[in-house]
All heavy atoms as TSV, in Angstrom:
chain	resi	resn	atom	element	x	y	z
A	1	MET	N	N	0.835	-1.177	0.000
A	1	MET	CA	C	0.000	0.000	0.000
A	1	MET	C	C	0.884	1.246	0.000
A	1	MET	O	O	1.805	1.353	0.784
A	1	MET	CB	C	-0.912	-0.023	1.211
A	1	MET	CG	C	-1.731	1.215	1.356
A	1	MET	SD	S	-2.892	0.993	2.685
A	1	MET	CE	C	-4.326	1.609	1.955
A	2	TRP	N	N	0.582	2.137	-0.876
A	2	TRP	CA	C	1.338	3.378	-1.008
A	2	TRP	C	C	0.814	4.406	-0.018
A	2	TRP	O	O	-0.371	4.474	0.246
A	2	TRP	CB	C	1.188	3.930	-2.420
A	2	TRP	CG	C	1.834	3.078	-3.454
A	2	TRP	CD1	C	1.457	1.810	-3.808
A	2	TRP	CD2	C	2.946	3.401	-4.251
A	2	TRP	NE1	N	2.269	1.332	-4.784
A	2	TRP	CE2	C	3.194	2.289	-5.085
A	2	TRP	CE3	C	3.748	4.509	-4.372
A	2	TRP	CZ2	C	4.227	2.280	-6.002
A	2	TRP	CZ3	C	4.765	4.488	-5.295
A	2	TRP	CH2	C	5.000	3.381	-6.090
A	3	ALA	N	N	1.711	5.215	0.503
A	3	ALA	CA	C	1.331	6.300	1.398
A	3	ALA	C	C	1.429	7.608	0.634
A	3	ALA	O	O	2.426	7.884	-0.027
A	3	ALA	CB	C	2.253	6.332	2.609
A	4	ARG	N	N	0.376	8.409	0.698
A	4	ARG	CA	C	0.399	9.727	0.057
A	4	ARG	C	C	0.640	10.775	1.132
A	4	ARG	O	O	-0.060	10.818	2.133
A	4	ARG	CB	C	-0.928	10.015	-0.624
A	4	ARG	CG	C	-1.175	9.164	-1.837
A	4	ARG	CD	C	-2.429	9.631	-2.551
A	4	ARG	NE	N	-2.693	8.805	-3.699
A	4	ARG	CZ	C	-2.236	9.045	-4.913
A	4	ARG	NH1	N	-1.483	10.089	-5.126
A	4	ARG	NH2	N	-2.527	8.247	-5.916
A	5	VAL	N	N	1.660	11.604	0.921
A	5	VAL	CA	C	1.994	12.664	1.868
A	5	VAL	C	C	2.226	13.952	1.089
A	5	VAL	O	O	2.529	13.929	-0.101
A	5	VAL	CB	C	3.247	12.315	2.709
A	5	VAL	CG1	C	2.985	11.109	3.582
A	5	VAL	CG2	C	4.454	12.079	1.842
A	6	THR	N	N	2.080	15.055	1.772
A	6	THR	CA	C	2.358	16.353	1.171
A	6	THR	C	C	3.596	16.926	1.838
A	6	THR	O	O	3.654	17.060	3.059
A	6	THR	CB	C	1.167	17.306	1.366
A	6	THR	OG1	O	0.016	16.706	0.778
A	6	THR	CG2	C	1.435	18.646	0.711
A	7	THR	N	N	4.593	17.239	1.031
A	7	THR	CA	C	5.826	17.817	1.534
A	7	THR	C	C	6.281	18.919	0.591
A	7	THR	O	O	6.201	18.763	-0.628
A	7	THR	CB	C	6.929	16.746	1.708
A	7	THR	OG1	O	8.118	17.376	2.158
A	7	THR	CG2	C	7.217	16.007	0.445
A	8	GLN	N	N	6.732	19.997	1.134
A	8	GLN	CA	C	7.239	21.140	0.378
A	8	GLN	C	C	6.244	21.591	-0.685
A	8	GLN	O	O	6.603	21.929	-1.805
A	8	GLN	CB	C	8.582	20.801	-0.257
A	8	GLN	CG	C	9.637	20.434	0.739
A	8	GLN	CD	C	10.893	19.901	0.103
A	8	GLN	OE1	O	10.972	19.723	-1.104
A	8	GLN	NE2	N	11.887	19.632	0.914
A	9	GLY	N	N	4.961	21.542	-0.358
A	9	GLY	CA	C	3.931	22.026	-1.260
A	9	GLY	C	C	3.568	21.094	-2.392
A	9	GLY	O	O	2.831	21.462	-3.289
A	10	ARG	N	N	4.073	19.875	-2.374
A	10	ARG	CA	C	3.724	18.911	-3.424
A	10	ARG	C	C	3.338	17.586	-2.782
A	10	ARG	O	O	3.823	17.225	-1.715
A	10	ARG	CB	C	4.873	18.716	-4.401
A	10	ARG	CG	C	6.109	18.152	-3.773
A	10	ARG	CD	C	7.245	18.038	-4.754
A	10	ARG	NE	N	8.432	17.585	-4.040
A	10	ARG	CZ	C	9.466	17.064	-4.604
A	10	ARG	NH1	N	9.500	16.933	-5.904
A	10	ARG	NH2	N	10.495	16.675	-3.908
A	11	GLN	N	N	2.473	16.871	-3.453
A	11	GLN	CA	C	2.026	15.579	-2.953
A	11	GLN	C	C	2.873	14.488	-3.584
A	11	GLN	O	O	3.074	14.464	-4.800
A	11	GLN	CB	C	0.559	15.353	-3.276
A	11	GLN	CG	C	-0.009	14.141	-2.607
A	11	GLN	CD	C	-1.502	14.027	-2.783
A	11	GLN	OE1	O	-2.097	14.783	-3.528
A	11	GLN	NE2	N	-2.095	13.091	-2.106
A	12	ILE	N	N	3.381	13.595	-2.749
A	12	ILE	CA	C	4.218	12.503	-3.226
A	12	ILE	C	C	3.652	11.176	-2.718
A	12	ILE	O	O	2.895	11.138	-1.753
A	12	ILE	CB	C	5.688	12.656	-2.786
A	12	ILE	CG1	C	5.788	12.728	-1.264
A	12	ILE	CG2	C	6.320	13.861	-3.428
A	12	ILE	CD1	C	7.201	12.734	-0.734
A	13	ARG	N	N	4.039	10.090	-3.386
A	13	ARG	CA	C	3.643	8.760	-2.961
A	13	ARG	C	C	4.884	8.029	-2.471
A	13	ARG	O	O	5.902	7.995	-3.156
A	13	ARG	CB	C	3.020	7.982	-4.112
A	13	ARG	CG	C	1.716	8.524	-4.536
A	13	ARG	CD	C	1.024	7.764	-5.615
A	13	ARG	NE	N	1.820	6.753	-6.289
A	13	ARG	CZ	C	1.352	5.890	-7.160
A	13	ARG	NH1	N	0.083	5.908	-7.466
A	13	ARG	NH2	N	2.125	5.006	-7.743
A	14	LEU	N	N	4.786	7.444	-1.287
A	14	LEU	CA	C	5.888	6.683	-0.724
A	14	LEU	C	C	5.561	5.195	-0.797
A	14	LEU	O	O	4.467	4.771	-0.431
A	14	LEU	CB	C	6.128	7.076	0.736
A	14	LEU	CG	C	6.494	8.529	1.008
A	14	LEU	CD1	C	6.636	8.750	2.504
A	14	LEU	CD2	C	7.766	8.910	0.299
A	15	THR	N	N	6.521	4.406	-1.264
A	15	THR	CA	C	6.337	2.962	-1.297
A	15	THR	C	C	6.449	2.420	0.128
A	15	THR	O	O	6.973	3.102	1.021
A	15	THR	CB	C	7.415	2.300	-2.172
A	15	THR	OG1	O	8.692	2.499	-1.564
A	15	THR	CG2	C	7.403	2.854	-3.581
A	16	PRO	N	N	5.991	1.195	0.353
A	16	PRO	CA	C	6.159	0.597	1.687
A	16	PRO	C	C	7.630	0.536	2.109
A	16	PRO	O	O	7.953	0.712	3.286
A	16	PRO	CB	C	5.576	-0.804	1.522
A	16	PRO	CG	C	4.578	-0.666	0.423
A	16	PRO	CD	C	5.166	0.354	-0.517
A	17	ASN	N	N	8.537	0.317	1.162
A	17	ASN	CA	C	9.960	0.290	1.482
A	17	ASN	C	C	10.449	1.661	1.936
A	17	ASN	O	O	11.255	1.771	2.863
A	17	ASN	CB	C	10.754	-0.197	0.274
A	17	ASN	CG	C	12.168	-0.557	0.625
A	17	ASN	OD1	O	12.479	-0.885	1.762
A	17	ASN	ND2	N	13.037	-0.497	-0.359
A	18	MET	N	N	9.976	2.725	1.301
A	18	MET	CA	C	10.359	4.081	1.697
A	18	MET	C	C	9.872	4.383	3.115
A	18	MET	O	O	10.604	4.969	3.921
A	18	MET	CB	C	9.793	5.110	0.728
A	18	MET	CG	C	10.428	5.112	-0.617
A	18	MET	SD	S	9.583	6.313	-1.656
A	18	MET	CE	C	10.639	6.362	-3.056
A	19	VAL	N	N	8.651	3.988	3.409
A	19	VAL	CA	C	8.104	4.208	4.752
A	19	VAL	C	C	8.925	3.436	5.778
A	19	VAL	O	O	9.262	3.956	6.851
A	19	VAL	CB	C	6.614	3.799	4.798
A	19	VAL	CG1	C	6.084	3.840	6.215
A	19	VAL	CG2	C	5.789	4.686	3.885
A	20	ASP	N	N	9.299	2.204	5.450
A	20	ASP	CA	C	10.097	1.385	6.356
A	20	ASP	C	C	11.455	2.023	6.627
A	20	ASP	O	O	11.927	2.041	7.765
A	20	ASP	CB	C	10.261	-0.013	5.764
A	20	ASP	CG	C	10.907	-0.978	6.725
A	20	ASP	OD1	O	10.509	-0.988	7.912
A	20	ASP	OD2	O	11.800	-1.735	6.287
A	21	VAL	N	N	12.089	2.558	5.590
A	21	VAL	CA	C	13.386	3.221	5.763
A	21	VAL	C	C	13.238	4.437	6.681
A	21	VAL	O	O	14.053	4.646	7.585
A	21	VAL	CB	C	13.986	3.630	4.403
A	21	VAL	CG1	C	15.143	4.593	4.581
A	21	VAL	CG2	C	14.432	2.407	3.629
A	22	LEU	N	N	12.203	5.236	6.477
A	22	LEU	CA	C	11.995	6.414	7.324
A	22	LEU	C	C	11.776	6.016	8.779
A	22	LEU	O	O	12.322	6.640	9.692
A	22	LEU	CB	C	10.808	7.233	6.825
A	22	LEU	CG	C	11.068	8.194	5.692
A	22	LEU	CD1	C	9.774	8.863	5.268
A	22	LEU	CD2	C	12.097	9.237	6.079
A	23	LEU	N	N	10.983	4.988	9.010
A	23	LEU	CA	C	10.725	4.552	10.386
A	23	LEU	C	C	11.984	4.006	11.049
A	23	LEU	O	O	12.230	4.263	12.228
A	23	LEU	CB	C	9.618	3.507	10.406
A	23	LEU	CG	C	8.225	4.023	10.054
A	23	LEU	CD1	C	7.243	2.869	9.981
A	23	LEU	CD2	C	7.762	5.065	11.045
A	24	ASN	N	N	12.790	3.255	10.306
A	24	ASN	CA	C	14.043	2.730	10.861
A	24	ASN	C	C	15.049	3.839	11.138
A	24	ASN	O	O	15.862	3.722	12.046
A	24	ASN	CB	C	14.666	1.699	9.929
A	24	ASN	CG	C	13.914	0.396	9.935
A	24	ASN	OD1	O	13.283	0.038	10.928
A	24	ASN	ND2	N	13.961	-0.315	8.829
A	25	ALA	N	N	15.007	4.909	10.365
A	25	ALA	CA	C	15.966	6.002	10.527
A	25	ALA	C	C	15.652	6.877	11.737
A	25	ALA	O	O	16.477	7.697	12.129
A	25	ALA	CB	C	15.999	6.863	9.270
A	26	LEU	N	N	14.492	6.720	12.345
A	26	LEU	CA	C	14.157	7.532	13.511
A	26	LEU	C	C	15.048	7.211	14.701
A	26	LEU	O	O	15.400	8.099	15.476
A	26	LEU	CB	C	12.683	7.326	13.909
A	26	LEU	CG	C	11.647	7.891	12.956
A	26	LEU	CD1	C	10.250	7.556	13.463
A	26	LEU	CD2	C	11.813	9.378	12.790
A	27	ASP	N	N	15.419	5.948	14.864
A	27	ASP	CA	C	16.201	5.531	16.028
A	27	ASP	C	C	17.693	5.795	15.883
A	27	ASP	O	O	18.355	6.175	16.835
A	27	ASP	CB	C	15.991	4.041	16.296
A	27	ASP	CG	C	14.556	3.714	16.642
A	27	ASP	OD1	O	13.859	4.602	17.167
A	27	ASP	OD2	O	14.139	2.584	16.377
A	28	ARG	N	N	18.207	5.570	14.679
A	28	ARG	CA	C	19.652	5.704	14.450
A	28	ARG	C	C	19.898	5.913	12.961
A	28	ARG	O	O	19.026	5.595	12.158
A	28	ARG	CB	C	20.378	4.455	14.923
A	28	ARG	CG	C	19.975	3.217	14.156
A	28	ARG	CD	C	20.372	1.942	14.861
A	28	ARG	NE	N	19.976	0.759	14.155
A	28	ARG	CZ	C	18.729	0.343	13.943
A	28	ARG	NH1	N	17.722	1.060	14.373
A	28	ARG	NH2	N	18.482	-0.770	13.302
A	29	PRO	N	N	21.057	6.412	12.583
A	29	PRO	CA	C	21.354	6.540	11.148
A	29	PRO	C	C	21.324	5.171	10.472
A	29	PRO	O	O	21.733	4.170	11.058
A	29	PRO	CB	C	22.756	7.130	11.124
A	29	PRO	CG	C	22.923	7.783	12.441
A	29	PRO	CD	C	22.112	6.979	13.409
A	30	VAL	N	N	20.824	5.118	9.258
A	30	VAL	CA	C	20.710	3.867	8.505
A	30	VAL	C	C	21.588	3.933	7.269
A	30	VAL	O	O	22.049	5.003	6.876
A	30	VAL	CB	C	19.241	3.590	8.111
A	30	VAL	CG1	C	18.402	3.300	9.327
A	30	VAL	CG2	C	18.662	4.737	7.319
A	31	TYR	N	N	21.826	2.790	6.654
A	31	TYR	CA	C	22.631	2.750	5.442
A	31	TYR	C	C	22.025	1.754	4.461
A	31	TYR	O	O	21.395	0.772	4.865
A	31	TYR	CB	C	24.082	2.397	5.756
A	31	TYR	CG	C	24.264	1.071	6.438
A	31	TYR	CD1	C	24.503	-0.080	5.700
A	31	TYR	CD2	C	24.193	0.972	7.816
A	31	TYR	CE1	C	24.652	-1.301	6.316
A	31	TYR	CE2	C	24.351	-0.246	8.447
A	31	TYR	CZ	C	24.588	-1.369	7.697
A	31	TYR	OH	O	24.730	-2.580	8.308
A	32	PRO	N	N	22.199	1.984	3.165
A	32	PRO	CA	C	21.668	1.055	2.161
A	32	PRO	C	C	22.501	-0.223	2.120
A	32	PRO	O	O	23.715	-0.192	2.293
A	32	PRO	CB	C	21.776	1.828	0.850
A	32	PRO	CG	C	22.808	2.870	1.091
A	32	PRO	CD	C	22.794	3.169	2.560
A	33	VAL	N	N	21.829	-1.339	1.884
A	33	VAL	CA	C	22.544	-2.621	1.877
A	33	VAL	C	C	22.935	-3.074	0.477
A	33	VAL	O	O	23.805	-3.931	0.347
A	33	VAL	CB	C	21.708	-3.726	2.569
A	33	VAL	CG1	C	21.552	-3.420	4.037
A	33	VAL	CG2	C	20.358	-3.872	1.913
A	34	ASN	N	N	22.303	-2.528	-0.563
A	34	ASN	CA	C	22.689	-2.876	-1.929
A	34	ASN	C	C	22.285	-1.731	-2.866
A	34	ASN	O	O	21.774	-0.710	-2.422
A	34	ASN	CB	C	22.078	-4.210	-2.379
A	34	ASN	CG	C	20.570	-4.208	-2.328
A	34	ASN	OD1	O	19.932	-3.173	-2.459
A	34	ASN	ND2	N	19.990	-5.374	-2.116
A	35	ARG	N	N	22.516	-1.916	-4.148
A	35	ARG	CA	C	22.274	-0.840	-5.110
A	35	ARG	C	C	20.789	-0.481	-5.212
A	35	ARG	O	O	20.434	0.689	-5.304
A	35	ARG	CB	C	22.801	-1.231	-6.485
A	35	ARG	CG	C	22.738	-0.090	-7.469
A	35	ARG	CD	C	23.229	-0.472	-8.826
A	35	ARG	NE	N	24.544	-1.098	-8.734
A	35	ARG	CZ	C	25.263	-1.424	-9.773
A	35	ARG	NH1	N	24.814	-1.212	-10.978
A	35	ARG	NH2	N	26.432	-1.982	-9.628
A	36	ASN	N	N	19.909	-1.471	-5.201
A	36	ASN	CA	C	18.481	-1.182	-5.277
A	36	ASN	C	C	18.006	-0.416	-4.048
A	36	ASN	O	O	17.191	0.500	-4.145
A	36	ASN	CB	C	17.670	-2.477	-5.418
A	36	ASN	CG	C	17.826	-3.089	-6.776
A	36	ASN	OD1	O	18.084	-2.390	-7.746
A	36	ASN	ND2	N	17.687	-4.394	-6.855
A	37	HIS	N	N	18.520	-0.802	-2.886
A	37	HIS	CA	C	18.157	-0.112	-1.653
A	37	HIS	C	C	18.687	1.322	-1.672
A	37	HIS	O	O	18.055	2.241	-1.162
A	37	HIS	CB	C	18.724	-0.899	-0.463
A	37	HIS	CG	C	18.017	-0.658	0.813
A	37	HIS	ND1	N	18.686	-0.632	2.008
A	37	HIS	CD2	C	16.722	-0.430	1.117
A	37	HIS	CE1	C	17.837	-0.405	2.977
A	37	HIS	NE2	N	16.636	-0.274	2.468
A	38	ARG	N	N	19.841	1.516	-2.278
A	38	ARG	CA	C	20.429	2.861	-2.376
A	38	ARG	C	C	19.531	3.793	-3.193
A	38	ARG	O	O	19.416	4.972	-2.877
A	38	ARG	CB	C	21.814	2.782	-2.999
A	38	ARG	CG	C	22.513	4.119	-3.092
A	38	ARG	CD	C	23.974	3.925	-3.411
A	38	ARG	NE	N	24.711	5.154	-3.330
A	38	ARG	CZ	C	25.039	5.787	-2.204
A	38	ARG	NH1	N	24.674	5.295	-1.066
A	38	ARG	NH2	N	25.717	6.911	-2.222
A	39	ARG	N	N	18.879	3.266	-4.209
A	39	ARG	CA	C	17.979	4.106	-5.007
A	39	ARG	C	C	16.804	4.589	-4.166
A	39	ARG	O	O	16.308	5.694	-4.375
A	39	ARG	CB	C	17.495	3.347	-6.233
A	39	ARG	CG	C	18.571	3.238	-7.294
A	39	ARG	CD	C	18.021	2.684	-8.548
A	39	ARG	NE	N	17.826	1.239	-8.354
A	39	ARG	CZ	C	17.432	0.431	-9.298
A	39	ARG	NH1	N	17.164	0.887	-10.499
A	39	ARG	NH2	N	17.299	-0.848	-9.071
A	40	THR	N	N	16.363	3.779	-3.238
A	40	THR	CA	C	15.299	4.203	-2.327
A	40	THR	C	C	15.776	5.386	-1.490
A	40	THR	O	O	15.051	6.368	-1.319
A	40	THR	CB	C	14.882	3.038	-1.408
A	40	THR	OG1	O	14.428	1.961	-2.213
A	40	THR	CG2	C	13.794	3.469	-0.446
A	41	PHE	N	N	16.988	5.307	-0.971
A	41	PHE	CA	C	17.548	6.397	-0.180
A	41	PHE	C	C	17.685	7.673	-1.019
A	41	PHE	O	O	17.389	8.767	-0.554
A	41	PHE	CB	C	18.913	5.999	0.387
A	41	PHE	CG	C	18.840	5.085	1.567
A	41	PHE	CD1	C	18.360	3.795	1.437
A	41	PHE	CD2	C	19.253	5.504	2.804
A	41	PHE	CE1	C	18.290	2.943	2.521
A	41	PHE	CE2	C	19.190	4.671	3.901
A	41	PHE	CZ	C	18.706	3.383	3.759
A	42	GLU	N	N	18.140	7.514	-2.262
A	42	GLU	CA	C	18.305	8.677	-3.134
A	42	GLU	C	C	16.962	9.300	-3.490
A	42	GLU	O	O	16.852	10.525	-3.599
A	42	GLU	CB	C	19.076	8.285	-4.386
A	42	GLU	CG	C	20.533	7.964	-4.096
A	42	GLU	CD	C	21.256	7.325	-5.259
A	42	GLU	OE1	O	20.612	6.993	-6.277
A	42	GLU	OE2	O	22.489	7.155	-5.145
A	43	ALA	N	N	15.933	8.483	-3.657
A	43	ALA	CA	C	14.594	9.021	-3.920
A	43	ALA	C	C	14.092	9.803	-2.718
A	43	ALA	O	O	13.528	10.897	-2.855
A	43	ALA	CB	C	13.625	7.899	-4.269
A	44	LEU	N	N	14.309	9.270	-1.516
A	44	LEU	CA	C	13.900	9.993	-0.306
A	44	LEU	C	C	14.683	11.295	-0.151
A	44	LEU	O	O	14.147	12.294	0.311
A	44	LEU	CB	C	14.070	9.102	0.930
A	44	LEU	CG	C	13.046	7.984	1.069
A	44	LEU	CD1	C	13.462	7.007	2.149
A	44	LEU	CD2	C	11.671	8.549	1.354
A	45	GLN	N	N	15.949	11.287	-0.556
A	45	GLN	CA	C	16.737	12.516	-0.514
A	45	GLN	C	C	16.193	13.534	-1.508
A	45	GLN	O	O	16.112	14.720	-1.199
A	45	GLN	CB	C	18.203	12.229	-0.816
A	45	GLN	CG	C	19.068	13.473	-0.741
A	45	GLN	CD	C	20.499	13.226	-1.151
A	45	GLN	OE1	O	20.803	12.256	-1.849
A	45	GLN	NE2	N	21.386	14.099	-0.728
A	46	SER	N	N	15.781	13.094	-2.688
A	46	SER	CA	C	15.246	14.028	-3.679
A	46	SER	C	C	13.926	14.645	-3.202
A	46	SER	O	O	13.585	15.754	-3.592
A	46	SER	CB	C	15.055	13.342	-5.029
A	46	SER	OG	O	13.975	12.435	-4.983
A	47	TYR	N	N	13.182	13.913	-2.371
A	47	TYR	CA	C	11.956	14.458	-1.780
A	47	TYR	C	C	12.253	15.331	-0.563
A	47	TYR	O	O	11.354	15.942	-0.003
A	47	TYR	CB	C	11.010	13.337	-1.355
A	47	TYR	CG	C	10.429	12.537	-2.483
A	47	TYR	CD1	C	10.189	11.183	-2.327
A	47	TYR	CD2	C	10.109	13.114	-3.706
A	47	TYR	CE1	C	9.644	10.426	-3.353
A	47	TYR	CE2	C	9.580	12.366	-4.735
A	47	TYR	CZ	C	9.341	11.031	-4.556
A	47	TYR	OH	O	8.806	10.287	-5.573
A	48	GLY	N	N	13.500	15.365	-0.112
A	48	GLY	CA	C	13.864	16.170	1.043
A	48	GLY	C	C	13.534	15.508	2.364
A	48	GLY	O	O	13.360	16.190	3.373
A	49	LEU	N	N	13.472	14.177	2.394
A	49	LEU	CA	C	13.101	13.464	3.614
A	49	LEU	C	C	14.283	12.795	4.305
A	49	LEU	O	O	14.218	12.521	5.499
A	49	LEU	CB	C	12.034	12.409	3.301
A	49	LEU	CG	C	10.754	12.950	2.649
A	49	LEU	CD1	C	9.810	11.804	2.328
A	49	LEU	CD2	C	10.089	13.971	3.539
A	50	LEU	N	N	15.360	12.532	3.585
A	50	LEU	CA	C	16.582	11.954	4.153
A	50	LEU	C	C	17.767	12.796	3.729
A	50	LEU	O	O	17.747	13.435	2.678
A	50	LEU	CB	C	16.816	10.529	3.632
A	50	LEU	CG	C	16.176	9.357	4.325
A	50	LEU	CD1	C	16.634	8.050	3.686
A	50	LEU	CD2	C	16.410	9.326	5.796
A	51	THR	N	N	18.811	12.757	4.550
A	51	THR	CA	C	20.035	13.465	4.214
A	51	THR	C	C	21.235	12.614	4.618
A	51	THR	O	O	21.192	11.945	5.659
A	51	THR	CB	C	20.094	14.844	4.901
A	51	THR	OG1	O	21.236	15.539	4.442
A	51	THR	CG2	C	20.128	14.737	6.400
A	52	PRO	N	N	22.296	12.591	3.814
A	52	PRO	CA	C	23.490	11.841	4.212
A	52	PRO	C	C	24.210	12.557	5.356
A	52	PRO	O	O	24.346	13.782	5.348
A	52	PRO	CB	C	24.344	11.816	2.946
A	52	PRO	CG	C	23.803	12.859	2.052
A	52	PRO	CD	C	22.410	13.154	2.480
A	53	VAL	N	N	24.655	11.786	6.354
A	53	VAL	CA	C	25.314	12.390	7.515
A	53	VAL	C	C	26.733	11.891	7.710
A	53	VAL	O	O	27.422	12.350	8.596
A	53	VAL	CB	C	24.511	12.156	8.815
A	53	VAL	CG1	C	23.208	12.898	8.788
A	53	VAL	CG2	C	24.294	10.683	9.067
A	54	GLY	N	N	27.162	10.966	6.912
A	54	GLY	CA	C	28.513	10.431	7.030
A	54	GLY	C	C	28.723	9.401	5.948
A	54	GLY	O	O	27.936	9.282	5.022
A	55	TYR	N	N	29.769	8.633	6.089
A	55	TYR	CA	C	30.064	7.615	5.080
A	55	TYR	C	C	28.949	6.588	5.047
A	55	TYR	O	O	28.809	5.772	5.967
A	55	TYR	CB	C	31.401	6.950	5.378
A	55	TYR	CG	C	31.744	5.893	4.370
A	55	TYR	CD1	C	32.133	6.258	3.088
A	55	TYR	CD2	C	31.643	4.561	4.687
A	55	TYR	CE1	C	32.423	5.296	2.148
A	55	TYR	CE2	C	31.939	3.583	3.745
A	55	TYR	CZ	C	32.326	3.963	2.483
A	55	TYR	OH	O	32.615	3.007	1.554
A	56	GLU	N	N	28.123	6.642	3.982
A	56	GLU	CA	C	27.030	5.701	3.758
A	56	GLU	C	C	25.962	5.699	4.854
A	56	GLU	O	O	25.202	4.760	4.968
A	56	GLU	CB	C	27.562	4.283	3.566
A	56	GLU	CG	C	28.367	4.089	2.317
A	56	GLU	CD	C	27.551	4.232	1.042
A	56	GLU	OE1	O	26.397	3.779	1.012
A	56	GLU	OE2	O	28.078	4.816	0.087
A	57	LYS	N	N	25.906	6.723	5.695
A	57	LYS	CA	C	24.880	6.793	6.739
A	57	LYS	C	C	23.913	7.916	6.404
A	57	LYS	O	O	24.305	8.969	5.918
A	57	LYS	CB	C	25.510	7.055	8.100
A	57	LYS	CG	C	26.493	5.989	8.499
A	57	LYS	CD	C	26.133	5.404	9.789
A	57	LYS	CE	C	27.213	4.415	10.143
A	57	LYS	NZ	N	26.832	3.458	11.062
A	58	TRP	N	N	22.636	7.680	6.661
A	58	TRP	CA	C	21.582	8.632	6.330
A	58	TRP	C	C	20.689	8.842	7.543
A	58	TRP	O	O	20.431	7.913	8.299
A	58	TRP	CB	C	20.743	8.094	5.183
A	58	TRP	CG	C	21.491	7.868	3.916
A	58	TRP	CD1	C	22.424	6.903	3.674
A	58	TRP	CD2	C	21.376	8.614	2.717
A	58	TRP	NE1	N	22.891	7.000	2.393
A	58	TRP	CE2	C	22.254	8.037	1.775
A	58	TRP	CE3	C	20.605	9.700	2.335
A	58	TRP	CZ2	C	22.385	8.523	0.489
A	58	TRP	CZ3	C	20.734	10.165	1.048
A	58	TRP	CH2	C	21.621	9.595	0.139
A	59	SER	N	N	20.197	10.051	7.717
A	59	SER	CA	C	19.258	10.384	8.787
A	59	SER	C	C	18.110	11.192	8.206
A	59	SER	O	O	18.265	11.861	7.192
A	59	SER	CB	C	19.945	11.216	9.871
A	59	SER	OG	O	20.818	10.425	10.612
A	60	PRO	N	N	16.948	11.156	8.866
A	60	PRO	CA	C	15.813	11.923	8.356
A	60	PRO	C	C	16.004	13.423	8.580
A	60	PRO	O	O	16.629	13.852	9.553
A	60	PRO	CB	C	14.623	11.400	9.164
A	60	PRO	CG	C	15.214	10.803	10.386
A	60	PRO	CD	C	16.593	10.355	10.032
A	61	THR	N	N	15.486	14.203	7.666
A	61	THR	CA	C	15.463	15.652	7.834
A	61	THR	C	C	14.296	15.990	8.762
A	61	THR	O	O	13.567	15.106	9.204
A	61	THR	CB	C	15.265	16.351	6.484
A	61	THR	OG1	O	14.008	15.937	5.951
A	61	THR	CG2	C	16.380	16.032	5.514
A	62	GLY	N	N	14.089	17.245	9.033
A	62	GLY	CA	C	12.959	17.651	9.856
A	62	GLY	C	C	11.633	17.240	9.247
A	62	GLY	O	O	10.728	16.759	9.933
A	63	GLU	N	N	11.518	17.412	7.947
A	63	GLU	CA	C	10.297	17.017	7.239
A	63	GLU	C	C	10.123	15.498	7.264
A	63	GLU	O	O	9.019	14.988	7.460
A	63	GLU	CB	C	10.348	17.514	5.792
A	63	GLU	CG	C	9.074	17.332	5.029
A	63	GLU	CD	C	7.978	18.276	5.465
A	63	GLU	OE1	O	8.279	19.348	5.994
A	63	GLU	OE2	O	6.799	17.939	5.254
A	64	GLY	N	N	11.215	14.759	7.083
A	64	GLY	CA	C	11.154	13.307	7.128
A	64	GLY	C	C	10.769	12.797	8.509
A	64	GLY	O	O	9.993	11.842	8.650
A	65	TRP	N	N	11.270	13.463	9.534
A	65	TRP	CA	C	10.927	13.107	10.909
A	65	TRP	C	C	9.434	13.311	11.156
A	65	TRP	O	O	8.768	12.476	11.749
A	65	TRP	CB	C	11.765	13.944	11.867
A	65	TRP	CG	C	11.612	13.545	13.294
A	65	TRP	CD1	C	10.653	13.980	14.146
A	65	TRP	CD2	C	12.415	12.618	14.016
A	65	TRP	NE1	N	10.826	13.392	15.361
A	65	TRP	CE2	C	11.888	12.551	15.309
A	65	TRP	CE3	C	13.525	11.859	13.692
A	65	TRP	CZ2	C	12.448	11.740	16.291
A	65	TRP	CZ3	C	14.070	11.062	14.668
A	65	TRP	CH2	C	13.551	11.001	15.940
A	66	LYS	N	N	8.925	14.440	10.678
A	66	LYS	CA	C	7.501	14.760	10.870
A	66	LYS	C	C	6.609	13.746	10.155
A	66	LYS	O	O	5.613	13.303	10.713
A	66	LYS	CB	C	7.227	16.181	10.350
A	66	LYS	CG	C	5.834	16.656	10.602
A	66	LYS	CD	C	5.652	18.136	10.329
A	66	LYS	CE	C	6.020	18.501	8.924
A	66	LYS	NZ	N	5.661	19.876	8.570
A	67	ILE	N	N	6.969	13.355	8.953
A	67	ILE	CA	C	6.168	12.385	8.200
A	67	ILE	C	C	6.238	11.012	8.848
A	67	ILE	O	O	5.232	10.310	8.932
A	67	ILE	CB	C	6.624	12.345	6.726
A	67	ILE	CG1	C	6.173	13.621	6.040
A	67	ILE	CG2	C	6.073	11.125	6.016
A	67	ILE	CD1	C	6.709	13.776	4.649
A	68	ALA	N	N	7.410	10.612	9.320
A	68	ALA	CA	C	7.561	9.287	9.919
A	68	ALA	C	C	6.800	9.147	11.236
A	68	ALA	O	O	6.330	8.067	11.570
A	68	ALA	CB	C	9.032	8.975	10.147
A	69	THR	N	N	6.664	10.239	11.948
A	69	THR	CA	C	5.939	10.158	13.223
A	69	THR	C	C	4.506	10.472	12.998
A	69	THR	O	O	3.625	10.101	13.644
A	69	THR	CB	C	6.525	11.115	14.280
A	69	THR	OG1	O	6.540	12.431	13.767
A	69	THR	CG2	C	7.914	10.692	14.660
């Protein structure tokens, strides 16, 4: 099931995998495990919901935190 959210004045659809990544990133920085998973992280970054914080580690932005909670 896709989740529809509004961020930065536009409506986007998040896949179940994207929602799972956002929820996991609330507790600690997360990292992609393979190339396909990395594309999910890059898509979330393009929506402004995740940001890289170190070598292969990603954390939610303020907007990503708000959507995940």
